HTML snippet that shows the backbone in 3Dmol.js (N, CA, C, O; Angstrom):
<script src="https://3Dmol.org/build/3Dmol-min.js"></script>
<div id="view" style="width:600px;height:400px;position:relative"></div>
<script>
const pdb = `
ATOM      1  N   MET A   1     143.556 106.126 105.264  1.00  0.00           N
ATOM      2  CA  MET A   1     142.540 106.791 106.798  1.00  0.00           C
ATOM      3  C   MET A   1     141.541 106.670 106.749  1.00  0.00           C
ATOM      4  O   MET A   1     141.182 107.353 105.789  1.00  0.00           O
ATOM      5  N   GLU A   2     140.188 105.915 107.452  1.00  0.00           N
ATOM      6  CA  GLU A   2     139.240 106.065 107.378  1.00  0.00           C
ATOM      7  C   GLU A   2     138.415 106.965 107.623  1.00  0.00           C
ATOM      8  O   GLU A   2     138.749 108.076 108.036  1.00  0.00           O
ATOM      9  N   SER A   3     136.713 106.457 107.307  1.00  0.00           N
ATOM     10  CA  SER A   3     136.320 107.657 107.913  1.00  0.00           C
ATOM     11  C   SER A   3     135.458 108.403 108.839  1.00  0.00           C
ATOM     12  O   SER A   3     134.419 108.056 109.400  1.00  0.00           O
ATOM     13  N   THR A   4     136.018 109.338 108.871  1.00  0.00           N
ATOM     14  CA  THR A   4     135.903 110.082 110.019  1.00  0.00           C
ATOM     15  C   THR A   4     134.087 109.615 111.256  1.00  0.00           C
ATOM     16  O   THR A   4     133.786 109.886 112.419  1.00  0.00           O
ATOM     17  N   THR A   5     133.192 108.644 109.822  1.00  0.00           N
ATOM     18  CA  THR A   5     131.719 108.700 110.274  1.00  0.00           C
ATOM     19  C   THR A   5     132.207 107.289 111.141  1.00  0.00           C
ATOM     20  O   THR A   5     131.621 106.975 112.177  1.00  0.00           O
ATOM     21  N   SER A   6     133.342 106.488 110.593  1.00  0.00           N
ATOM     22  CA  SER A   6     132.891 104.935 110.841  1.00  0.00           C
ATOM     23  C   SER A   6     133.542 104.547 112.111  1.00  0.00           C
ATOM     24  O   SER A   6     134.084 103.443 112.041  1.00  0.00           O
ATOM     25  N   LYS A   7     133.673 105.351 113.640  1.00  0.00           N
ATOM     26  CA  LYS A   7     134.308 104.466 114.991  1.00  0.00           C
ATOM     27  C   LYS A   7     133.364 105.253 115.088  1.00  0.00           C
ATOM     28  O   LYS A   7     133.122 106.183 114.319  1.00  0.00           O
ATOM     29  N   LYS A   8     132.427 104.763 116.572  1.00  0.00           N
ATOM     30  CA  LYS A   8     131.586 104.886 117.533  1.00  0.00           C
ATOM     31  C   LYS A   8     132.533 105.080 118.761  1.00  0.00           C
ATOM     32  O   LYS A   8     133.008 104.304 119.590  1.00  0.00           O
ATOM     33  N   ILE A   9     132.609 106.310 118.563  1.00  0.00           N
ATOM     34  CA  ILE A   9     133.085 106.927 120.096  1.00  0.00           C
ATOM     35  C   ILE A   9     131.933 107.513 121.063  1.00  0.00           C
ATOM     36  O   ILE A   9     130.960 108.239 120.858  1.00  0.00           O
ATOM     37  N   THR A  10     132.585 106.744 122.458  1.00  0.00           N
ATOM     38  CA  THR A  10     132.197 107.674 123.094  1.00  0.00           C
ATOM     39  C   THR A  10     132.607 108.185 124.399  1.00  0.00           C
ATOM     40  O   THR A  10     132.589 107.281 125.235  1.00  0.00           O
ATOM     41  N   VAL A  11     133.065 109.606 124.991  1.00  0.00           N
ATOM     42  CA  VAL A  11     133.465 110.101 126.298  1.00  0.00           C
ATOM     43  C   VAL A  11     132.873 109.990 127.069  1.00  0.00           C
ATOM     44  O   VAL A  11     131.679 110.292 127.061  1.00  0.00           O
ATOM     45  N   TYR A  12     133.677 109.370 128.319  1.00  0.00           N
ATOM     46  CA  TYR A  12     132.710 109.347 129.403  1.00  0.00           C
ATOM     47  C   TYR A  12     133.663 110.340 130.709  1.00  0.00           C
ATOM     48  O   TYR A  12     134.697 109.953 131.254  1.00  0.00           O
ATOM     49  N   SER A  13     133.075 111.435 130.921  1.00  0.00           N
ATOM     50  CA  SER A  13     133.961 113.110 131.545  1.00  0.00           C
ATOM     51  C   SER A  13     132.589 113.187 132.583  1.00  0.00           C
ATOM     52  O   SER A  13     131.565 112.503 132.587  1.00  0.00           O
ATOM     53  N   THR A  14     133.025 114.324 133.456  1.00  0.00           N
ATOM     54  CA  THR A  14     132.916 115.164 134.009  1.00  0.00           C
ATOM     55  C   THR A  14     132.382 116.836 133.626  1.00  0.00           C
ATOM     56  O   THR A  14     133.043 117.178 132.646  1.00  0.00           O
ATOM     57  N   GLU A  15     131.722 117.631 133.921  1.00  0.00           N
ATOM     58  CA  GLU A  15     131.787 118.644 133.312  1.00  0.00           C
ATOM     59  C   GLU A  15     132.962 119.247 133.988  1.00  0.00           C
ATOM     60  O   GLU A  15     133.334 120.063 133.146  1.00  0.00           O
ATOM     61  N   ASN A  16     133.807 119.347 135.038  1.00  0.00           N
ATOM     62  CA  ASN A  16     135.110 120.253 135.768  1.00  0.00           C
ATOM     63  C   ASN A  16     136.473 119.542 135.388  1.00  0.00           C
ATOM     64  O   ASN A  16     137.602 119.826 135.789  1.00  0.00           O
ATOM     65  N   CYS A  17     136.097 118.586 134.549  1.00  0.00           N
ATOM     66  CA  CYS A  17     137.446 117.851 134.190  1.00  0.00           C
ATOM     67  C   CYS A  17     138.114 118.405 133.221  1.00  0.00           C
ATOM     68  O   CYS A  17     137.723 117.996 132.128  1.00  0.00           O
ATOM     69  N   LYS A  18     139.100 119.291 133.154  1.00  0.00           N
ATOM     70  CA  LYS A  18     140.600 119.922 132.362  1.00  0.00           C
ATOM     71  C   LYS A  18     140.711 118.959 130.596  1.00  0.00           C
ATOM     72  O   LYS A  18     140.731 119.295 129.412  1.00  0.00           O
ATOM     73  N   TYR A  19     140.764 117.421 131.528  1.00  0.00           N
ATOM     74  CA  TYR A  19     141.411 116.695 129.957  1.00  0.00           C
ATOM     75  C   TYR A  19     140.064 116.264 129.505  1.00  0.00           C
ATOM     76  O   TYR A  19     140.123 115.888 128.334  1.00  0.00           O
ATOM     77  N   CYS A  20     138.762 116.175 130.056  1.00  0.00           N
ATOM     78  CA  CYS A  20     137.590 115.933 129.437  1.00  0.00           C
ATOM     79  C   CYS A  20     137.554 116.436 127.917  1.00  0.00           C
ATOM     80  O   CYS A  20     137.404 116.051 126.758  1.00  0.00           O
ATOM     81  N   HIS A  21     137.832 117.747 128.851  1.00  0.00           N
ATOM     82  CA  HIS A  21     137.390 118.875 127.664  1.00  0.00           C
ATOM     83  C   HIS A  21     138.245 119.243 126.138  1.00  0.00           C
ATOM     84  O   HIS A  21     137.995 119.796 125.067  1.00  0.00           O
ATOM     85  N   LEU A  22     139.561 118.452 126.909  1.00  0.00           N
ATOM     86  CA  LEU A  22     140.592 118.734 126.196  1.00  0.00           C
ATOM     87  C   LEU A  22     140.686 117.610 125.354  1.00  0.00           C
ATOM     88  O   LEU A  22     141.207 117.906 124.279  1.00  0.00           O
ATOM     89  N   VAL A  23     140.405 116.565 125.445  1.00  0.00           N
ATOM     90  CA  VAL A  23     139.496 115.235 124.331  1.00  0.00           C
ATOM     91  C   VAL A  23     138.607 115.502 123.814  1.00  0.00           C
ATOM     92  O   VAL A  23     138.657 115.466 122.584  1.00  0.00           O
ATOM     93  N   LYS A  24     137.668 115.801 124.303  1.00  0.00           N
ATOM     94  CA  LYS A  24     136.547 116.251 122.834  1.00  0.00           C
ATOM     95  C   LYS A  24     136.677 117.662 122.242  1.00  0.00           C
ATOM     96  O   LYS A  24     135.858 117.932 121.364  1.00  0.00           O
ATOM     97  N   GLU A  25     137.448 118.475 122.530  1.00  0.00           N
ATOM     98  CA  GLU A  25     138.158 119.166 121.659  1.00  0.00           C
ATOM     99  C   GLU A  25     138.884 118.604 120.810  1.00  0.00           C
ATOM    100  O   GLU A  25     138.456 118.804 119.673  1.00  0.00           O
ATOM    101  N   TYR A  26     140.031 117.828 120.855  1.00  0.00           N
ATOM    102  CA  TYR A  26     140.617 117.201 120.265  1.00  0.00           C
ATOM    103  C   TYR A  26     139.670 116.362 119.428  1.00  0.00           C
ATOM    104  O   TYR A  26     139.571 116.659 118.237  1.00  0.00           O
ATOM    105  N   LEU A  27     138.975 115.369 119.898  1.00  0.00           N
ATOM    106  CA  LEU A  27     138.313 115.055 118.798  1.00  0.00           C
ATOM    107  C   LEU A  27     137.188 116.185 117.618  1.00  0.00           C
ATOM    108  O   LEU A  27     137.052 116.232 116.396  1.00  0.00           O
ATOM    109  N   THR A  28     136.834 116.626 118.290  1.00  0.00           N
ATOM    110  CA  THR A  28     135.793 117.864 116.947  1.00  0.00           C
ATOM    111  C   THR A  28     137.228 118.408 116.068  1.00  0.00           C
ATOM    112  O   THR A  28     137.316 118.238 114.852  1.00  0.00           O
ATOM    113  N   GLU A  29     138.316 119.079 116.883  1.00  0.00           N
ATOM    114  CA  GLU A  29     139.192 119.183 115.896  1.00  0.00           C
ATOM    115  C   GLU A  29     139.497 118.424 114.874  1.00  0.00           C
ATOM    116  O   GLU A  29     139.342 118.967 113.781  1.00  0.00           O
ATOM    117  N   LYS A  30     139.894 117.309 114.872  1.00  0.00           N
ATOM    118  CA  LYS A  30     140.329 115.807 114.256  1.00  0.00           C
ATOM    119  C   LYS A  30     139.019 115.753 113.018  1.00  0.00           C
ATOM    120  O   LYS A  30     139.167 115.378 111.855  1.00  0.00           O
ATOM    121  N   GLY A  31     137.435 116.356 113.806  1.00  0.00           N
ATOM    122  CA  GLY A  31     136.838 115.852 112.934  1.00  0.00           C
ATOM    123  C   GLY A  31     135.859 114.630 113.064  1.00  0.00           C
ATOM    124  O   GLY A  31     135.058 114.359 112.170  1.00  0.00           O
ATOM    125  N   PHE A  32     135.986 113.792 114.414  1.00  0.00           N
ATOM    126  CA  PHE A  32     135.085 112.832 114.588  1.00  0.00           C
ATOM    127  C   PHE A  32     134.272 113.130 115.462  1.00  0.00           C
ATOM    128  O   PHE A  32     134.709 113.647 116.490  1.00  0.00           O
ATOM    129  N   ALA A  33     133.052 112.929 115.335  1.00  0.00           N
ATOM    130  CA  ALA A  33     131.501 112.955 116.173  1.00  0.00           C
ATOM    131  C   ALA A  33     131.137 111.963 117.131  1.00  0.00           C
ATOM    132  O   ALA A  33     130.690 110.898 116.704  1.00  0.00           O
ATOM    133  N   TYR A  34     131.257 112.140 118.339  1.00  0.00           N
ATOM    134  CA  TYR A  34     131.076 110.984 119.682  1.00  0.00           C
ATOM    135  C   TYR A  34     130.029 111.884 120.417  1.00  0.00           C
ATOM    136  O   TYR A  34     129.714 113.065 120.272  1.00  0.00           O
ATOM    137  N   THR A  35     129.507 110.666 121.455  1.00  0.00           N
ATOM    138  CA  THR A  35     128.876 110.930 122.382  1.00  0.00           C
ATOM    139  C   THR A  35     129.369 111.243 123.660  1.00  0.00           C
ATOM    140  O   THR A  35     130.371 110.574 123.915  1.00  0.00           O
ATOM    141  N   SER A  36     129.056 111.966 124.502  1.00  0.00           N
ATOM    142  CA  SER A  36     129.143 112.592 125.409  1.00  0.00           C
ATOM    143  C   SER A  36     128.311 112.364 126.042  1.00  0.00           C
ATOM    144  O   SER A  36     127.162 112.730 125.796  1.00  0.00           O
ATOM    145  N   VAL A  37     128.825 111.354 127.544  1.00  0.00           N
ATOM    146  CA  VAL A  37     128.240 111.285 128.514  1.00  0.00           C
ATOM    147  C   VAL A  37     129.129 111.574 130.337  1.00  0.00           C
ATOM    148  O   VAL A  37     130.199 111.345 130.902  1.00  0.00           O
ATOM    149  N   ASP A  38     128.181 112.020 130.521  1.00  0.00           N
ATOM    150  CA  ASP A  38     128.677 112.991 131.959  1.00  0.00           C
ATOM    151  C   ASP A  38     127.997 112.354 132.977  1.00  0.00           C
ATOM    152  O   ASP A  38     126.827 112.581 133.287  1.00  0.00           O
ATOM    153  N   VAL A  39     129.211 111.044 133.826  1.00  0.00           N
ATOM    154  CA  VAL A  39     129.438 110.316 134.959  1.00  0.00           C
ATOM    155  C   VAL A  39     129.570 111.075 136.279  1.00  0.00           C
ATOM    156  O   VAL A  39     129.958 110.622 137.355  1.00  0.00           O
ATOM    157  N   GLY A  40     129.098 112.547 135.937  1.00  0.00           N
ATOM    158  CA  GLY A  40     129.127 113.416 137.316  1.00  0.00           C
ATOM    159  C   GLY A  40     127.165 113.061 137.321  1.00  0.00           C
ATOM    160  O   GLY A  40     126.415 113.244 138.280  1.00  0.00           O
ATOM    161  N   LYS A  41     126.905 112.698 136.376  1.00  0.00           N
ATOM    162  CA  LYS A  41     125.178 113.343 136.794  1.00  0.00           C
ATOM    163  C   LYS A  41     124.749 112.109 136.648  1.00  0.00           C
ATOM    164  O   LYS A  41     123.563 111.912 136.912  1.00  0.00           O
ATOM    165  N   ASP A  42     125.691 110.820 136.136  1.00  0.00           N
ATOM    166  CA  ASP A  42     124.317 109.997 135.119  1.00  0.00           C
ATOM    167  C   ASP A  42     125.384 108.477 136.543  1.00  0.00           C
ATOM    168  O   ASP A  42     126.604 108.363 136.657  1.00  0.00           O
ATOM    169  N   ALA A  43     124.466 107.785 137.185  1.00  0.00           N
ATOM    170  CA  ALA A  43     125.774 107.561 138.697  1.00  0.00           C
ATOM    171  C   ALA A  43     125.886 105.657 137.629  1.00  0.00           C
ATOM    172  O   ALA A  43     126.803 104.842 137.732  1.00  0.00           O
ATOM    173  N   GLU A  44     124.400 105.510 136.581  1.00  0.00           N
ATOM    174  CA  GLU A  44     124.289 104.424 135.743  1.00  0.00           C
ATOM    175  C   GLU A  44     125.295 104.323 134.990  1.00  0.00           C
ATOM    176  O   GLU A  44     125.859 103.229 134.951  1.00  0.00           O
ATOM    177  N   ALA A  45     125.868 105.573 134.077  1.00  0.00           N
ATOM    178  CA  ALA A  45     126.857 105.564 133.063  1.00  0.00           C
ATOM    179  C   ALA A  45     128.801 105.260 134.564  1.00  0.00           C
ATOM    180  O   ALA A  45     129.807 104.611 134.852  1.00  0.00           O
ATOM    181  N   ARG A  46     128.078 106.171 134.800  1.00  0.00           N
ATOM    182  CA  ARG A  46     129.358 105.708 136.174  1.00  0.00           C
ATOM    183  C   ARG A  46     129.904 104.524 135.928  1.00  0.00           C
ATOM    184  O   ARG A  46     130.994 104.093 135.550  1.00  0.00           O
ATOM    185  N   LYS A  47     128.978 104.155 136.206  1.00  0.00           N
ATOM    186  CA  LYS A  47     129.193 102.325 136.642  1.00  0.00           C
ATOM    187  C   LYS A  47     129.618 101.975 135.077  1.00  0.00           C
ATOM    188  O   LYS A  47     130.718 101.501 134.793  1.00  0.00           O
ATOM    189  N   VAL A  48     128.869 102.194 134.367  1.00  0.00           N
ATOM    190  CA  VAL A  48     130.032 101.671 132.514  1.00  0.00           C
ATOM    191  C   VAL A  48     130.828 102.338 132.338  1.00  0.00           C
ATOM    192  O   VAL A  48     131.190 102.466 131.168  1.00  0.00           O
ATOM    193  N   ALA A  49     131.294 102.860 133.056  1.00  0.00           N
ATOM    194  CA  ALA A  49     132.805 103.872 132.607  1.00  0.00           C
ATOM    195  C   ALA A  49     133.832 102.999 133.593  1.00  0.00           C
ATOM    196  O   ALA A  49     134.960 102.741 133.174  1.00  0.00           O
ATOM    197  N   VAL A  50     133.364 102.506 135.056  1.00  0.00           N
ATOM    198  CA  VAL A  50     134.204 101.816 135.822  1.00  0.00           C
ATOM    199  C   VAL A  50     134.753 100.567 134.981  1.00  0.00           C
ATOM    200  O   VAL A  50     135.955 100.420 134.760  1.00  0.00           O
ATOM    201  N   GLU A  51     133.633  99.562 134.473  1.00  0.00           N
ATOM    202  CA  GLU A  51     133.432  98.455 134.205  1.00  0.00           C
ATOM    203  C   GLU A  51     133.880  98.773 132.838  1.00  0.00           C
ATOM    204  O   GLU A  51     133.439  97.896 132.094  1.00  0.00           O
ATOM    205  N   LYS A  52     134.434  99.480 132.306  1.00  0.00           N
ATOM    206  CA  LYS A  52     135.166  99.002 131.056  1.00  0.00           C
ATOM    207  C   LYS A  52     136.311 100.251 131.392  1.00  0.00           C
ATOM    208  O   LYS A  52     136.577 100.875 130.365  1.00  0.00           O
ATOM    209  N   SER A  53     136.913 100.659 132.395  1.00  0.00           N
ATOM    210  CA  SER A  53     137.937 101.318 132.420  1.00  0.00           C
ATOM    211  C   SER A  53     138.519  99.921 133.540  1.00  0.00           C
ATOM    212  O   SER A  53     138.861  98.795 133.179  1.00  0.00           O
ATOM    213  N   GLY A  54     138.488 100.310 134.526  1.00  0.00           N
ATOM    214  CA  GLY A  54     138.605  99.301 135.873  1.00  0.00           C
ATOM    215  C   GLY A  54     139.340 100.493 136.868  1.00  0.00           C
ATOM    216  O   GLY A  54     140.302 100.323 137.617  1.00  0.00           O
ATOM    217  N   GLN A  55     138.474 101.905 136.597  1.00  0.00           N
ATOM    218  CA  GLN A  55     138.946 102.842 137.651  1.00  0.00           C
ATOM    219  C   GLN A  55     138.426 103.741 137.632  1.00  0.00           C
ATOM    220  O   GLN A  55     137.749 103.706 136.604  1.00  0.00           O
ATOM    221  N   LEU A  56     138.101 105.514 138.627  1.00  0.00           N
ATOM    222  CA  LEU A  56     136.858 105.516 138.778  1.00  0.00           C
ATOM    223  C   LEU A  56     137.508 107.586 137.432  1.00  0.00           C
ATOM    224  O   LEU A  56     136.820 108.483 136.946  1.00  0.00           O
ATOM    225  N   GLY A  57     139.189 107.295 137.445  1.00  0.00           N
ATOM    226  CA  GLY A  57     139.159 108.542 136.928  1.00  0.00           C
ATOM    227  C   GLY A  57     138.366 109.067 135.115  1.00  0.00           C
ATOM    228  O   GLY A  57     137.394 108.378 134.805  1.00  0.00           O
ATOM    229  N   VAL A  58     138.566 109.601 134.616  1.00  0.00           N
ATOM    230  CA  VAL A  58     137.896 110.399 133.943  1.00  0.00           C
ATOM    231  C   VAL A  58     139.306 111.301 133.094  1.00  0.00           C
ATOM    232  O   VAL A  58     140.434 111.368 133.583  1.00  0.00           O
ATOM    233  N   PRO A  59     138.998 111.781 132.072  1.00  0.00           N
ATOM    234  CA  PRO A  59     137.740 110.189 131.220  1.00  0.00           C
ATOM    235  C   PRO A  59     138.202 109.248 130.496  1.00  0.00           C
ATOM    236  O   PRO A  59     139.393 109.044 130.262  1.00  0.00           O
ATOM    237  N   VAL A  60     136.936 108.401 129.961  1.00  0.00           N
ATOM    238  CA  VAL A  60     137.174 107.178 129.926  1.00  0.00           C
ATOM    239  C   VAL A  60     136.622 107.233 128.285  1.00  0.00           C
ATOM    240  O   VAL A  60     135.446 107.295 127.928  1.00  0.00           O
ATOM    241  N   VAL A  61     137.582 107.199 127.597  1.00  0.00           N
ATOM    242  CA  VAL A  61     137.132 107.294 125.814  1.00  0.00           C
ATOM    243  C   VAL A  61     137.175 105.407 125.633  1.00  0.00           C
ATOM    244  O   VAL A  61     137.903 104.438 125.845  1.00  0.00           O
ATOM    245  N   ASP A  62     135.867 105.776 125.106  1.00  0.00           N
ATOM    246  CA  ASP A  62     135.588 103.869 124.183  1.00  0.00           C
ATOM    247  C   ASP A  62     135.533 104.232 123.038  1.00  0.00           C
ATOM    248  O   ASP A  62     134.384 104.484 122.676  1.00  0.00           O
ATOM    249  N   ILE A  63     136.922 104.482 121.690  1.00  0.00           N
ATOM    250  CA  ILE A  63     136.431 103.710 120.664  1.00  0.00           C
ATOM    251  C   ILE A  63     136.713 102.240 120.130  1.00  0.00           C
ATOM    252  O   ILE A  63     137.545 101.352 120.316  1.00  0.00           O
ATOM    253  N   ASP A  64     135.377 102.496 119.232  1.00  0.00           N
ATOM    254  CA  ASP A  64     135.527 100.855 118.961  1.00  0.00           C
ATOM    255  C   ASP A  64     135.124  99.936 120.018  1.00  0.00           C
ATOM    256  O   ASP A  64     134.677  98.858 119.628  1.00  0.00           O
ATOM    257  N   ASN A  65     135.181 100.110 121.115  1.00  0.00           N
ATOM    258  CA  ASN A  65     135.913  98.890 122.244  1.00  0.00           C
ATOM    259  C   ASN A  65     136.742  99.183 122.921  1.00  0.00           C
ATOM    260  O   ASN A  65     136.717  98.839 124.102  1.00  0.00           O
ATOM    261  N   ASN A  66     137.785  99.936 122.388  1.00  0.00           N
ATOM    262  CA  ASN A  66     139.163  99.999 122.817  1.00  0.00           C
ATOM    263  C   ASN A  66     139.139 101.400 123.646  1.00  0.00           C
ATOM    264  O   ASN A  66     138.874 102.514 123.192  1.00  0.00           O
ATOM    265  N   ILE A  67     139.481 101.056 124.966  1.00  0.00           N
ATOM    266  CA  ILE A  67     138.882 102.213 126.170  1.00  0.00           C
ATOM    267  C   ILE A  67     140.838 102.873 126.216  1.00  0.00           C
ATOM    268  O   ILE A  67     141.957 102.423 125.969  1.00  0.00           O
ATOM    269  N   VAL A  68     140.462 103.637 126.501  1.00  0.00           N
ATOM    270  CA  VAL A  68     141.869 104.710 126.775  1.00  0.00           C
ATOM    271  C   VAL A  68     141.192 105.914 127.881  1.00  0.00           C
ATOM    272  O   VAL A  68     140.096 106.471 127.817  1.00  0.00           O
ATOM    273  N   VAL A  69     142.438 106.088 129.029  1.00  0.00           N
ATOM    274  CA  VAL A  69     141.436 106.595 130.690  1.00  0.00           C
ATOM    275  C   VAL A  69     142.724 107.778 130.628  1.00  0.00           C
ATOM    276  O   VAL A  69     143.873 107.493 130.967  1.00  0.00           O
ATOM    277  N   GLY A  70     142.238 109.381 130.048  1.00  0.00           N
ATOM    278  CA  GLY A  70     142.448 110.154 129.879  1.00  0.00           C
ATOM    279  C   GLY A  70     143.282 110.669 128.482  1.00  0.00           C
ATOM    280  O   GLY A  70     143.416 109.901 127.530  1.00  0.00           O
ATOM    281  N   PHE A  71     143.772 111.919 128.470  1.00  0.00           N
ATOM    282  CA  PHE A  71     143.810 112.340 127.625  1.00  0.00           C
ATOM    283  C   PHE A  71     145.735 111.928 126.527  1.00  0.00           C
ATOM    284  O   PHE A  71     146.642 112.633 126.086  1.00  0.00           O
ATOM    285  N   ASP A  72     145.445 110.486 126.566  1.00  0.00           N
ATOM    286  CA  ASP A  72     146.726 110.234 124.983  1.00  0.00           C
ATOM    287  C   ASP A  72     146.779 110.672 124.470  1.00  0.00           C
ATOM    288  O   ASP A  72     146.422 111.686 125.068  1.00  0.00           O
ATOM    289  N   LYS A  73     147.070 111.124 123.069  1.00  0.00           N
ATOM    290  CA  LYS A  73     146.916 111.537 121.844  1.00  0.00           C
ATOM    291  C   LYS A  73     147.184 110.758 121.385  1.00  0.00           C
ATOM    292  O   LYS A  73     146.358 110.342 120.573  1.00  0.00           O
ATOM    293  N   ASP A  74     148.359 110.048 121.508  1.00  0.00           N
ATOM    294  CA  ASP A  74     149.213 108.716 120.722  1.00  0.00           C
ATOM    295  C   ASP A  74     148.513 108.222 120.635  1.00  0.00           C
ATOM    296  O   ASP A  74     147.859 108.498 119.630  1.00  0.00           O
ATOM    297  N   ILE A  75     147.892 106.946 121.609  1.00  0.00           N
ATOM    298  CA  ILE A  75     147.044 106.204 121.316  1.00  0.00           C
ATOM    299  C   ILE A  75     145.035 106.681 120.913  1.00  0.00           C
ATOM    300  O   ILE A  75     144.126 105.872 120.732  1.00  0.00           O
ATOM    301  N   LEU A  76     144.946 108.221 120.894  1.00  0.00           N
ATOM    302  CA  LEU A  76     144.005 108.276 119.975  1.00  0.00           C
ATOM    303  C   LEU A  76     144.282 108.083 119.032  1.00  0.00           C
ATOM    304  O   LEU A  76     143.794 107.227 118.295  1.00  0.00           O
ATOM    305  N   ASP A  77     145.168 108.847 118.783  1.00  0.00           N
ATOM    306  CA  ASP A  77     145.774 108.862 117.285  1.00  0.00           C
ATOM    307  C   ASP A  77     145.574 107.141 116.317  1.00  0.00           C
ATOM    308  O   ASP A  77     144.975 106.753 115.315  1.00  0.00           O
ATOM    309  N   GLN A  78     146.350 106.636 117.213  1.00  0.00           N
ATOM    310  CA  GLN A  78     146.211 105.462 116.929  1.00  0.00           C
ATOM    311  C   GLN A  78     145.060 104.921 116.413  1.00  0.00           C
ATOM    312  O   GLN A  78     144.719 104.828 115.234  1.00  0.00           O
ATOM    313  N   LEU A  79     144.359 104.488 117.655  1.00  0.00           N
ATOM    314  CA  LEU A  79     142.537 104.208 118.136  1.00  0.00           C
ATOM    315  C   LEU A  79     142.324 105.141 116.816  1.00  0.00           C
ATOM    316  O   LEU A  79     142.500 104.302 115.932  1.00  0.00           O
ATOM    317  N   LEU A  80     142.045 106.396 116.135  1.00  0.00           N
ATOM    318  CA  LEU A  80     140.957 106.755 115.325  1.00  0.00           C
ATOM    319  C   LEU A  80     141.728 106.850 113.675  1.00  0.00           C
ATOM    320  O   LEU A  80     141.388 107.418 112.637  1.00  0.00           O
ATOM    321  N   GLY A  81     143.000 105.927 114.081  1.00  0.00           N
ATOM    322  CA  GLY A  81     143.634 106.126 112.002  1.00  0.00           C
ATOM    323  C   GLY A  81     144.345 106.938 111.490  1.00  0.00           C
ATOM    324  O   GLY A  81     144.838 106.971 110.363  1.00  0.00           O
ATOM    325  N   LEU A  82     144.415 107.688 112.419  1.00  0.00           N
ATOM    326  CA  LEU A  82     145.651 108.809 112.511  1.00  0.00           C
ATOM    327  C   LEU A  82     147.346 108.568 112.474  1.00  0.00           C
ATOM    328  O   LEU A  82     148.381 109.114 112.092  1.00  0.00           O
ATOM    329  N   THR A  83     147.050 107.840 112.879  1.00  0.00           N
ATOM    330  CA  THR A  83     148.899 107.272 112.645  1.00  0.00           C
ATOM    331  C   THR A  83     148.749 105.281 112.213  1.00  0.00           C
ATOM    332  O   THR A  83     147.840 104.577 112.653  1.00  0.00           O
ATOM    333  N   PRO A  84     149.587 104.906 111.531  1.00  0.00           N
ATOM    334  CA  PRO A  84     149.817 103.727 111.970  1.00  0.00           C
ATOM    335  C   PRO A  84     150.428 103.329 113.370  1.00  0.00           C
ATOM    336  O   PRO A  84     151.114 103.889 114.226  1.00  0.00           O
ATOM    337  N   ALA A  85     149.621 101.611 113.119  1.00  0.00           N
ATOM    338  CA  ALA A  85     149.637 101.265 114.903  1.00  0.00           C
ATOM    339  C   ALA A  85     151.095 101.047 115.525  1.00  0.00           C
ATOM    340  O   ALA A  85     151.691 102.123 115.564  1.00  0.00           O
ATOM    341  N   VAL A  86     151.595 100.339 115.855  1.00  0.00           N
ATOM    342  CA  VAL A  86     152.611 100.626 116.775  1.00  0.00           C
ATOM    343  C   VAL A  86     152.615  98.550 117.382  1.00  0.00           C
ATOM    344  O   VAL A  86     151.883  98.162 118.293  1.00  0.00           O
ATOM    345  N   ALA A  87     153.591  97.593 116.603  1.00  0.00           N
ATOM    346  CA  ALA A  87     153.582  96.575 117.327  1.00  0.00           C
ATOM    347  C   ALA A  87     153.999  96.716 118.834  1.00  0.00           C
ATOM    348  O   ALA A  87     154.421  97.696 119.449  1.00  0.00           O
ATOM    349  N   ASN A  88     153.806  95.731 119.141  1.00  0.00           N
ATOM    350  CA  ASN A  88     154.264  96.018 120.742  1.00  0.00           C
ATOM    351  C   ASN A  88     155.747  95.035 120.464  1.00  0.00           C
ATOM    352  O   ASN A  88     156.558  94.870 121.375  1.00  0.00           O
TER     353      ASN A  88
END
`;
const viewer = $3Dmol.createViewer("view");
viewer.addModel(pdb, "pdb");
viewer.setStyle({}, {cartoon: {color: "spectrum"}});
viewer.zoomTo();
viewer.render();
</script>
């Protein structure tokens, strides 16, 4: 398993988003540091999140330039190195 400090993680979220809070709690629980960006208050960050994800929904999680929209635990675990990657 990779060190939790080796990942660059940004969570684009809004204050009242249930799934945004779940993602951040999950990352904290697993020992991963992340940068939280409130796209509800930062229009420029909102544009970045939309460009990265191709949609308006939150949370948008950027893990080493891999984008996850929503709280998809299986994909998050794979990108965080918590489970083996599954071949397509």
